[in-house]
PDB file with SEQRES, HELIX, SHEET and CRYST1 records, atoms N, CA, C and O in Angstrom:
SEQRES   1 A   65  MET GLN VAL ILE ILE ASN GLN HIS PRO PHE GLU LEU LEU          
SEQRES   2 A   65  PRO GLY ALA SER LEU ALA ASN ALA LEU GLU ALA TYR ALA          
SEQRES   3 A   65  ALA HIS ALA PRO PHE ALA ALA ALA VAL ASN GLY VAL PHE          
SEQRES   4 A   65  VAL ALA GLN ARG ASP TYR PRO GLN HIS LEU LEU LYS GLU          
SEQRES   5 A   65  GLY ASP CYS ILE ASP VAL VAL GLN PRO VAL MET GLY GLY          
HELIX    1 AA1 LEU A   18  TYR A   25  1                                   8    
HELIX    2 AA2 GLN A   42  GLN A   47  5                                   6    
SHEET    1 AA1 5 HIS A   8  GLU A  11  0                                        
SHEET    2 AA1 5 GLN A   2  ILE A   5 -1                                        
SHEET    3 AA1 5 CYS A  55  VAL A  59  1                                        
SHEET    4 AA1 5 ALA A  32  VAL A  35 -1                                        
SHEET    5 AA1 5 VAL A  38  VAL A  40 -1                                        
CRYST1    1.000    1.000    1.000  90.00  90.00  90.00 P 1           1          
ATOM      1  N   MET A   1      -2.044 -21.295 -12.693  1.00  0.00           N  
ATOM      2  CA  MET A   1      -1.974 -20.051 -11.873  1.00  0.00           C  
ATOM      3  C   MET A   1      -1.880 -20.500 -10.449  1.00  0.00           C  
ATOM      4  O   MET A   1      -2.458 -21.530 -10.103  1.00  0.00           O  
ATOM      5  N   GLN A   2      -1.190 -19.791  -9.611  1.00  0.00           N  
ATOM      6  CA  GLN A   2      -1.059 -20.155  -8.237  1.00  0.00           C  
ATOM      7  C   GLN A   2      -1.877 -19.148  -7.408  1.00  0.00           C  
ATOM      8  O   GLN A   2      -1.842 -17.935  -7.614  1.00  0.00           O  
ATOM      9  N   VAL A   3      -2.644 -19.766  -6.419  1.00  0.00           N  
ATOM     10  CA  VAL A   3      -3.502 -18.962  -5.368  1.00  0.00           C  
ATOM     11  C   VAL A   3      -3.037 -19.553  -3.963  1.00  0.00           C  
ATOM     12  O   VAL A   3      -2.413 -20.607  -3.842  1.00  0.00           O  
ATOM     13  N   ILE A   4      -3.412 -18.760  -2.969  1.00  0.00           N  
ATOM     14  CA  ILE A   4      -3.068 -19.114  -1.667  1.00  0.00           C  
ATOM     15  C   ILE A   4      -4.482 -19.436  -0.963  1.00  0.00           C  
ATOM     16  O   ILE A   4      -5.369 -18.582  -0.959  1.00  0.00           O  
ATOM     17  N   ILE A   5      -4.656 -20.679  -0.377  1.00  0.00           N  
ATOM     18  CA  ILE A   5      -5.835 -21.129   0.330  1.00  0.00           C  
ATOM     19  C   ILE A   5      -5.429 -21.308   1.689  1.00  0.00           C  
ATOM     20  O   ILE A   5      -4.555 -22.125   1.979  1.00  0.00           O  
ATOM     21  N   ASN A   6      -6.013 -20.588   2.553  1.00  0.00           N  
ATOM     22  CA  ASN A   6      -5.695 -20.754   4.055  1.00  0.00           C  
ATOM     23  C   ASN A   6      -4.152 -20.922   4.334  1.00  0.00           C  
ATOM     24  O   ASN A   6      -3.710 -21.708   5.171  1.00  0.00           O  
ATOM     25  N   GLN A   7      -3.416 -20.136   3.577  1.00  0.00           N  
ATOM     26  CA  GLN A   7      -1.896 -20.017   3.808  1.00  0.00           C  
ATOM     27  C   GLN A   7      -1.198 -21.067   3.151  1.00  0.00           C  
ATOM     28  O   GLN A   7      -0.007 -21.225   3.418  1.00  0.00           O  
ATOM     29  N   HIS A   8      -1.831 -21.893   2.237  1.00  0.00           N  
ATOM     30  CA  HIS A   8      -1.181 -22.927   1.506  1.00  0.00           C  
ATOM     31  C   HIS A   8      -1.258 -22.728  -0.046  1.00  0.00           C  
ATOM     32  O   HIS A   8      -2.330 -22.449  -0.583  1.00  0.00           O  
ATOM     33  N   PRO A   9      -0.196 -22.865  -0.692  1.00  0.00           N  
ATOM     34  CA  PRO A   9      -0.248 -22.578  -2.173  1.00  0.00           C  
ATOM     35  C   PRO A   9      -1.033 -23.713  -2.928  1.00  0.00           C  
ATOM     36  O   PRO A   9      -0.910 -24.892  -2.597  1.00  0.00           O  
ATOM     37  N   PHE A  10      -1.800 -23.326  -3.902  1.00  0.00           N  
ATOM     38  CA  PHE A  10      -2.568 -24.259  -4.788  1.00  0.00           C  
ATOM     39  C   PHE A  10      -2.408 -23.857  -6.194  1.00  0.00           C  
ATOM     40  O   PHE A  10      -2.473 -22.679  -6.546  1.00  0.00           O  
ATOM     41  N   GLU A  11      -2.199 -24.831  -6.990  1.00  0.00           N  
ATOM     42  CA  GLU A  11      -2.079 -24.528  -8.403  1.00  0.00           C  
ATOM     43  C   GLU A  11      -3.494 -24.840  -9.098  1.00  0.00           C  
ATOM     44  O   GLU A  11      -4.087 -25.907  -8.939  1.00  0.00           O  
ATOM     45  N   LEU A  12      -3.955 -23.794  -9.876  1.00  0.00           N  
ATOM     46  CA  LEU A  12      -5.224 -23.963 -10.498  1.00  0.00           C  
ATOM     47  C   LEU A  12      -5.052 -23.586 -11.983  1.00  0.00           C  
ATOM     48  O   LEU A  12      -4.102 -22.887 -12.338  1.00  0.00           O  
ATOM     49  N   LEU A  13      -5.941 -24.034 -12.818  1.00  0.00           N  
ATOM     50  CA  LEU A  13      -5.971 -23.669 -14.226  1.00  0.00           C  
ATOM     51  C   LEU A  13      -6.246 -22.296 -14.382  1.00  0.00           C  
ATOM     52  O   LEU A  13      -7.065 -21.778 -13.622  1.00  0.00           O  
ATOM     53  N   PRO A  14      -5.615 -21.544 -15.359  1.00  0.00           N  
ATOM     54  CA  PRO A  14      -5.981 -20.235 -15.661  1.00  0.00           C  
ATOM     55  C   PRO A  14      -7.445 -20.039 -15.886  1.00  0.00           C  
ATOM     56  O   PRO A  14      -8.033 -20.875 -16.573  1.00  0.00           O  
ATOM     57  N   GLY A  15      -8.100 -19.020 -15.380  1.00  0.00           N  
ATOM     58  CA  GLY A  15      -9.512 -18.773 -15.521  1.00  0.00           C  
ATOM     59  C   GLY A  15     -10.352 -19.505 -14.503  1.00  0.00           C  
ATOM     60  O   GLY A  15     -11.575 -19.531 -14.644  1.00  0.00           O  
ATOM     61  N   ALA A  16      -9.762 -20.101 -13.484  1.00  0.00           N  
ATOM     62  CA  ALA A  16     -10.395 -20.870 -12.475  1.00  0.00           C  
ATOM     63  C   ALA A  16     -11.399 -19.951 -11.693  1.00  0.00           C  
ATOM     64  O   ALA A  16     -11.144 -18.753 -11.569  1.00  0.00           O  
ATOM     65  N   SER A  17     -12.461 -20.465 -11.201  1.00  0.00           N  
ATOM     66  CA  SER A  17     -13.365 -19.768 -10.339  1.00  0.00           C  
ATOM     67  C   SER A  17     -13.172 -20.120  -8.897  1.00  0.00           C  
ATOM     68  O   SER A  17     -12.500 -21.103  -8.584  1.00  0.00           O  
ATOM     69  N   LEU A  18     -13.775 -19.301  -7.959  1.00  0.00           N  
ATOM     70  CA  LEU A  18     -13.699 -19.639  -6.566  1.00  0.00           C  
ATOM     71  C   LEU A  18     -14.216 -20.971  -6.291  1.00  0.00           C  
ATOM     72  O   LEU A  18     -13.637 -21.692  -5.479  1.00  0.00           O  
ATOM     73  N   ALA A  19     -15.310 -21.368  -6.934  1.00  0.00           N  
ATOM     74  CA  ALA A  19     -15.945 -22.720  -6.819  1.00  0.00           C  
ATOM     75  C   ALA A  19     -14.939 -23.827  -7.222  1.00  0.00           C  
ATOM     76  O   ALA A  19     -14.966 -24.899  -6.617  1.00  0.00           O  
ATOM     77  N   ASN A  20     -14.042 -23.603  -8.234  1.00  0.00           N  
ATOM     78  CA  ASN A  20     -13.041 -24.581  -8.659  1.00  0.00           C  
ATOM     79  C   ASN A  20     -12.003 -24.662  -7.453  1.00  0.00           C  
ATOM     80  O   ASN A  20     -11.612 -25.764  -7.068  1.00  0.00           O  
ATOM     81  N   ALA A  21     -11.560 -23.480  -6.861  1.00  0.00           N  
ATOM     82  CA  ALA A  21     -10.625 -23.578  -5.900  1.00  0.00           C  
ATOM     83  C   ALA A  21     -11.068 -24.244  -4.658  1.00  0.00           C  
ATOM     84  O   ALA A  21     -10.290 -24.926  -3.991  1.00  0.00           O  
ATOM     85  N   LEU A  22     -12.321 -24.056  -4.330  1.00  0.00           N  
ATOM     86  CA  LEU A  22     -12.836 -24.749  -3.048  1.00  0.00           C  
ATOM     87  C   LEU A  22     -12.935 -26.191  -3.296  1.00  0.00           C  
ATOM     88  O   LEU A  22     -12.789 -26.964  -2.349  1.00  0.00           O  
ATOM     89  N   GLU A  23     -13.189 -26.661  -4.572  1.00  0.00           N  
ATOM     90  CA  GLU A  23     -13.252 -28.043  -4.833  1.00  0.00           C  
ATOM     91  C   GLU A  23     -11.928 -28.605  -4.777  1.00  0.00           C  
ATOM     92  O   GLU A  23     -11.774 -29.725  -4.289  1.00  0.00           O  
ATOM     93  N   ALA A  24     -10.914 -27.915  -5.246  1.00  0.00           N  
ATOM     94  CA  ALA A  24      -9.508 -28.411  -5.161  1.00  0.00           C  
ATOM     95  C   ALA A  24      -9.050 -28.447  -3.743  1.00  0.00           C  
ATOM     96  O   ALA A  24      -8.241 -29.301  -3.381  1.00  0.00           O  
ATOM     97  N   TYR A  25      -9.541 -27.539  -2.912  1.00  0.00           N  
ATOM     98  CA  TYR A  25      -9.140 -27.513  -1.441  1.00  0.00           C  
ATOM     99  C   TYR A  25      -9.973 -28.607  -0.695  1.00  0.00           C  
ATOM    100  O   TYR A  25      -9.579 -28.969   0.414  1.00  0.00           O  
ATOM    101  N   ALA A  26     -11.004 -29.107  -1.189  1.00  0.00           N  
ATOM    102  CA  ALA A  26     -11.945 -30.125  -0.637  1.00  0.00           C  
ATOM    103  C   ALA A  26     -12.590 -29.486   0.594  1.00  0.00           C  
ATOM    104  O   ALA A  26     -12.646 -30.146   1.632  1.00  0.00           O  
ATOM    105  N   ALA A  27     -13.057 -28.300   0.549  1.00  0.00           N  
ATOM    106  CA  ALA A  27     -13.856 -27.600   1.575  1.00  0.00           C  
ATOM    107  C   ALA A  27     -15.097 -28.368   1.913  1.00  0.00           C  
ATOM    108  O   ALA A  27     -15.760 -28.787   0.964  1.00  0.00           O  
ATOM    109  N   HIS A  28     -15.476 -28.595   3.058  1.00  0.00           N  
ATOM    110  CA  HIS A  28     -16.688 -29.154   3.488  1.00  0.00           C  
ATOM    111  C   HIS A  28     -17.519 -28.198   4.183  1.00  0.00           C  
ATOM    112  O   HIS A  28     -17.067 -27.481   5.075  1.00  0.00           O  
ATOM    113  N   ALA A  29     -18.883 -28.164   3.749  1.00  0.00           N  
ATOM    114  CA  ALA A  29     -19.855 -27.349   4.403  1.00  0.00           C  
ATOM    115  C   ALA A  29     -20.069 -27.633   5.872  1.00  0.00           C  
ATOM    116  O   ALA A  29     -19.898 -28.781   6.282  1.00  0.00           O  
ATOM    117  N   PRO A  30     -20.398 -26.752   6.613  1.00  0.00           N  
ATOM    118  CA  PRO A  30     -20.675 -25.315   6.351  1.00  0.00           C  
ATOM    119  C   PRO A  30     -19.327 -24.437   6.356  1.00  0.00           C  
ATOM    120  O   PRO A  30     -18.454 -24.611   7.206  1.00  0.00           O  
ATOM    121  N   PHE A  31     -19.246 -23.610   5.471  1.00  0.00           N  
ATOM    122  CA  PHE A  31     -18.109 -22.616   5.456  1.00  0.00           C  
ATOM    123  C   PHE A  31     -18.397 -21.348   4.800  1.00  0.00           C  
ATOM    124  O   PHE A  31     -19.416 -21.209   4.124  1.00  0.00           O  
ATOM    125  N   ALA A  32     -17.543 -20.414   4.968  1.00  0.00           N  
ATOM    126  CA  ALA A  32     -17.669 -19.162   4.152  1.00  0.00           C  
ATOM    127  C   ALA A  32     -16.311 -18.936   3.601  1.00  0.00           C  
ATOM    128  O   ALA A  32     -15.296 -19.399   4.122  1.00  0.00           O  
ATOM    129  N   ALA A  33     -16.329 -18.153   2.448  1.00  0.00           N  
ATOM    130  CA  ALA A  33     -14.988 -17.936   1.791  1.00  0.00           C  
ATOM    131  C   ALA A  33     -14.963 -16.490   1.519  1.00  0.00           C  
ATOM    132  O   ALA A  33     -15.966 -15.818   1.278  1.00  0.00           O  
ATOM    133  N   ALA A  34     -13.628 -16.006   1.577  1.00  0.00           N  
ATOM    134  CA  ALA A  34     -13.250 -14.604   1.292  1.00  0.00           C  
ATOM    135  C   ALA A  34     -12.109 -14.649   0.308  1.00  0.00           C  
ATOM    136  O   ALA A  34     -11.263 -15.540   0.393  1.00  0.00           O  
ATOM    137  N   VAL A  35     -12.053 -13.672  -0.671  1.00  0.00           N  
ATOM    138  CA  VAL A  35     -10.951 -13.583  -1.571  1.00  0.00           C  
ATOM    139  C   VAL A  35     -10.344 -12.166  -1.253  1.00  0.00           C  
ATOM    140  O   VAL A  35     -11.026 -11.141  -1.262  1.00  0.00           O  
ATOM    141  N   ASN A  36      -9.100 -12.201  -0.991  1.00  0.00           N  
ATOM    142  CA  ASN A  36      -8.353 -11.012  -0.654  1.00  0.00           C  
ATOM    143  C   ASN A  36      -9.057 -10.171   0.502  1.00  0.00           C  
ATOM    144  O   ASN A  36      -9.106  -8.941   0.475  1.00  0.00           O  
ATOM    145  N   GLY A  37      -9.554 -10.893   1.440  1.00  0.00           N  
ATOM    146  CA  GLY A  37     -10.201 -10.229   2.571  1.00  0.00           C  
ATOM    147  C   GLY A  37     -11.651  -9.798   2.401  1.00  0.00           C  
ATOM    148  O   GLY A  37     -12.242  -9.237   3.324  1.00  0.00           O  
ATOM    149  N   VAL A  38     -12.216 -10.046   1.264  1.00  0.00           N  
ATOM    150  CA  VAL A  38     -13.606  -9.682   0.933  1.00  0.00           C  
ATOM    151  C   VAL A  38     -14.561 -10.893   0.907  1.00  0.00           C  
ATOM    152  O   VAL A  38     -14.399 -11.688  -0.018  1.00  0.00           O  
ATOM    153  N   PHE A  39     -15.502 -11.124   1.777  1.00  0.00           N  
ATOM    154  CA  PHE A  39     -16.296 -12.265   1.645  1.00  0.00           C  
ATOM    155  C   PHE A  39     -17.110 -12.298   0.272  1.00  0.00           C  
ATOM    156  O   PHE A  39     -17.484 -11.267  -0.286  1.00  0.00           O  
ATOM    157  N   VAL A  40     -17.332 -13.498  -0.186  1.00  0.00           N  
ATOM    158  CA  VAL A  40     -18.041 -13.643  -1.423  1.00  0.00           C  
ATOM    159  C   VAL A  40     -19.309 -14.562  -1.163  1.00  0.00           C  
ATOM    160  O   VAL A  40     -19.152 -15.648  -0.604  1.00  0.00           O  
ATOM    161  N   ALA A  41     -20.454 -14.171  -1.532  1.00  0.00           N  
ATOM    162  CA  ALA A  41     -21.634 -14.874  -1.405  1.00  0.00           C  
ATOM    163  C   ALA A  41     -21.576 -16.257  -2.021  1.00  0.00           C  
ATOM    164  O   ALA A  41     -21.039 -16.390  -3.120  1.00  0.00           O  
ATOM    165  N   GLN A  42     -22.093 -17.291  -1.383  1.00  0.00           N  
ATOM    166  CA  GLN A  42     -21.970 -18.647  -1.943  1.00  0.00           C  
ATOM    167  C   GLN A  42     -22.578 -18.751  -3.312  1.00  0.00           C  
ATOM    168  O   GLN A  42     -22.120 -19.557  -4.122  1.00  0.00           O  
ATOM    169  N   ARG A  43     -23.541 -18.007  -3.590  1.00  0.00           N  
ATOM    170  CA  ARG A  43     -24.185 -18.137  -4.893  1.00  0.00           C  
ATOM    171  C   ARG A  43     -23.327 -17.585  -5.996  1.00  0.00           C  
ATOM    172  O   ARG A  43     -23.570 -17.859  -7.171  1.00  0.00           O  
ATOM    173  N   ASP A  44     -22.262 -16.760  -5.615  1.00  0.00           N  
ATOM    174  CA  ASP A  44     -21.370 -16.186  -6.605  1.00  0.00           C  
ATOM    175  C   ASP A  44     -20.004 -16.982  -6.800  1.00  0.00           C  
ATOM    176  O   ASP A  44     -19.131 -16.639  -7.597  1.00  0.00           O  
ATOM    177  N   TYR A  45     -19.946 -17.977  -6.048  1.00  0.00           N  
ATOM    178  CA  TYR A  45     -18.668 -18.818  -6.078  1.00  0.00           C  
ATOM    179  C   TYR A  45     -18.409 -19.194  -7.534  1.00  0.00           C  
ATOM    180  O   TYR A  45     -17.271 -18.995  -7.959  1.00  0.00           O  
ATOM    181  N   PRO A  46     -19.347 -19.726  -8.369  1.00  0.00           N  
ATOM    182  CA  PRO A  46     -18.978 -20.196  -9.719  1.00  0.00           C  
ATOM    183  C   PRO A  46     -18.605 -19.078 -10.664  1.00  0.00           C  
ATOM    184  O   PRO A  46     -17.913 -19.324 -11.651  1.00  0.00           O  
ATOM    185  N   GLN A  47     -19.042 -17.847 -10.396  1.00  0.00           N  
ATOM    186  CA  GLN A  47     -18.872 -16.716 -11.399  1.00  0.00           C  
ATOM    187  C   GLN A  47     -17.707 -15.843 -10.876  1.00  0.00           C  
ATOM    188  O   GLN A  47     -17.315 -14.927 -11.599  1.00  0.00           O  
ATOM    189  N   HIS A  48     -17.109 -16.060  -9.646  1.00  0.00           N  
ATOM    190  CA  HIS A  48     -16.103 -15.230  -9.163  1.00  0.00           C  
ATOM    191  C   HIS A  48     -14.731 -15.852  -9.653  1.00  0.00           C  
ATOM    192  O   HIS A  48     -14.160 -16.797  -9.110  1.00  0.00           O  
ATOM    193  N   LEU A  49     -14.312 -15.179 -10.743  1.00  0.00           N  
ATOM    194  CA  LEU A  49     -12.973 -15.659 -11.245  1.00  0.00           C  
ATOM    195  C   LEU A  49     -11.736 -15.214 -10.422  1.00  0.00           C  
ATOM    196  O   LEU A  49     -11.708 -14.133  -9.834  1.00  0.00           O  
ATOM    197  N   LEU A  50     -10.780 -16.048 -10.412  1.00  0.00           N  
ATOM    198  CA  LEU A  50      -9.588 -15.746  -9.653  1.00  0.00           C  
ATOM    199  C   LEU A  50      -8.492 -15.253 -10.510  1.00  0.00           C  
ATOM    200  O   LEU A  50      -8.470 -15.454 -11.724  1.00  0.00           O  
ATOM    201  N   LYS A  51      -7.551 -14.583  -9.839  1.00  0.00           N  
ATOM    202  CA  LYS A  51      -6.245 -14.048 -10.460  1.00  0.00           C  
ATOM    203  C   LYS A  51      -5.187 -14.656  -9.850  1.00  0.00           C  
ATOM    204  O   LYS A  51      -5.297 -15.118  -8.714  1.00  0.00           O  
ATOM    205  N   GLU A  52      -4.034 -14.715 -10.564  1.00  0.00           N  
ATOM    206  CA  GLU A  52      -2.723 -15.163 -10.053  1.00  0.00           C  
ATOM    207  C   GLU A  52      -2.510 -14.499  -8.681  1.00  0.00           C  
ATOM    208  O   GLU A  52      -2.687 -13.285  -8.580  1.00  0.00           O  
ATOM    209  N   GLY A  53      -2.150 -15.217  -7.651  1.00  0.00           N  
ATOM    210  CA  GLY A  53      -1.759 -14.644  -6.355  1.00  0.00           C  
ATOM    211  C   GLY A  53      -2.850 -14.333  -5.450  1.00  0.00           C  
ATOM    212  O   GLY A  53      -2.609 -13.899  -4.324  1.00  0.00           O  
ATOM    213  N   ASP A  54      -4.093 -14.536  -5.887  1.00  0.00           N  
ATOM    214  CA  ASP A  54      -5.210 -14.262  -4.947  1.00  0.00           C  
ATOM    215  C   ASP A  54      -5.132 -15.083  -3.645  1.00  0.00           C  
ATOM    216  O   ASP A  54      -4.676 -16.226  -3.649  1.00  0.00           O  
ATOM    217  N   CYS A  55      -5.588 -14.475  -2.528  1.00  0.00           N  
ATOM    218  CA  CYS A  55      -5.518 -15.208  -1.265  1.00  0.00           C  
ATOM    219  C   CYS A  55      -6.875 -15.488  -0.884  1.00  0.00           C  
ATOM    220  O   CYS A  55      -7.689 -14.566  -0.835  1.00  0.00           O  
ATOM    221  N   ILE A  56      -7.206 -16.697  -0.603  1.00  0.00           N  
ATOM    222  CA  ILE A  56      -8.582 -17.264  -0.222  1.00  0.00           C  
ATOM    223  C   ILE A  56      -8.505 -17.615   1.199  1.00  0.00           C  
ATOM    224  O   ILE A  56      -7.527 -18.210   1.651  1.00  0.00           O  
ATOM    225  N   ASP A  57      -9.518 -17.262   1.922  1.00  0.00           N  
ATOM    226  CA  ASP A  57      -9.617 -17.758   3.283  1.00  0.00           C  
ATOM    227  C   ASP A  57     -11.044 -18.508   3.315  1.00  0.00           C  
ATOM    228  O   ASP A  57     -12.091 -17.990   2.927  1.00  0.00           O  
ATOM    229  N   VAL A  58     -10.921 -19.802   3.833  1.00  0.00           N  
ATOM    230  CA  VAL A  58     -12.105 -20.562   4.034  1.00  0.00           C  
ATOM    231  C   VAL A  58     -12.260 -20.825   5.534  1.00  0.00           C  
ATOM    232  O   VAL A  58     -11.448 -21.505   6.161  1.00  0.00           O  
ATOM    233  N   VAL A  59     -13.286 -20.284   6.051  1.00  0.00           N  
ATOM    234  CA  VAL A  59     -13.599 -20.298   7.509  1.00  0.00           C  
ATOM    235  C   VAL A  59     -14.854 -21.146   7.827  1.00  0.00           C  
ATOM    236  O   VAL A  59     -15.820 -21.124   7.064  1.00  0.00           O  
ATOM    237  N   GLN A  60     -14.842 -21.787   8.794  1.00  0.00           N  
ATOM    238  CA  GLN A  60     -15.955 -22.676   9.308  1.00  0.00           C  
ATOM    239  C   GLN A  60     -16.369 -22.177  10.630  1.00  0.00           C  
ATOM    240  O   GLN A  60     -15.533 -21.731  11.416  1.00  0.00           O  
ATOM    241  N   PRO A  61     -17.585 -22.232  10.900  1.00  0.00           N  
ATOM    242  CA  PRO A  61     -18.180 -21.782  12.220  1.00  0.00           C  
ATOM    243  C   PRO A  61     -17.695 -22.673  13.326  1.00  0.00           C  
ATOM    244  O   PRO A  61     -17.507 -23.879  13.167  1.00  0.00           O  
ATOM    245  N   VAL A  62     -17.494 -22.012  14.488  1.00  0.00           N  
ATOM    246  CA  VAL A  62     -16.911 -22.750  15.657  1.00  0.00           C  
ATOM    247  C   VAL A  62     -18.063 -22.770  16.697  1.00  0.00           C  
ATOM    248  O   VAL A  62     -18.637 -21.735  17.035  1.00  0.00           O  
ATOM    249  N   MET A  63     -18.366 -23.959  17.174  1.00  0.00           N  
ATOM    250  CA  MET A  63     -19.439 -24.056  18.239  1.00  0.00           C  
ATOM    251  C   MET A  63     -18.739 -24.076  19.620  1.00  0.00           C  
ATOM    252  O   MET A  63     -17.626 -24.572  19.797  1.00  0.00           O  
ATOM    253  N   GLY A  64     -19.412 -23.553  20.483  1.00  0.00           N  
ATOM    254  CA  GLY A  64     -18.806 -23.550  21.861  1.00  0.00           C  
ATOM    255  C   GLY A  64     -19.713 -22.627  22.780  1.00  0.00           C  
ATOM    256  O   GLY A  64     -20.694 -21.995  22.387  1.00  0.00           O  
ATOM    257  N   GLY A  65     -19.238 -22.658  24.009  1.00  0.00           N  
ATOM    258  CA  GLY A  65     -19.839 -21.761  25.012  1.00  0.00           C  
ATOM    259  C   GLY A  65     -19.072 -21.372  26.128  1.00  0.00           C  
ATOM    260  O   GLY A  65     -19.554 -20.623  26.977  1.00  0.00           O  
TER     261      GLY A  65                                                      
END                                                                             
């Protein structure tokens, strides 16, 4: 199944979770993730199953002043 992570297509196995997608993307902490514009709690990543065409945004905090 294909999903979009930060505007790049990724191919995942059917039934993949958000945790699987983040591993494929090689996301490094700290970050937050949203699926189709809705943020998902980190504790829910393994149970949050993805569907074909889901759009995932991985955002990292920006430090500055």
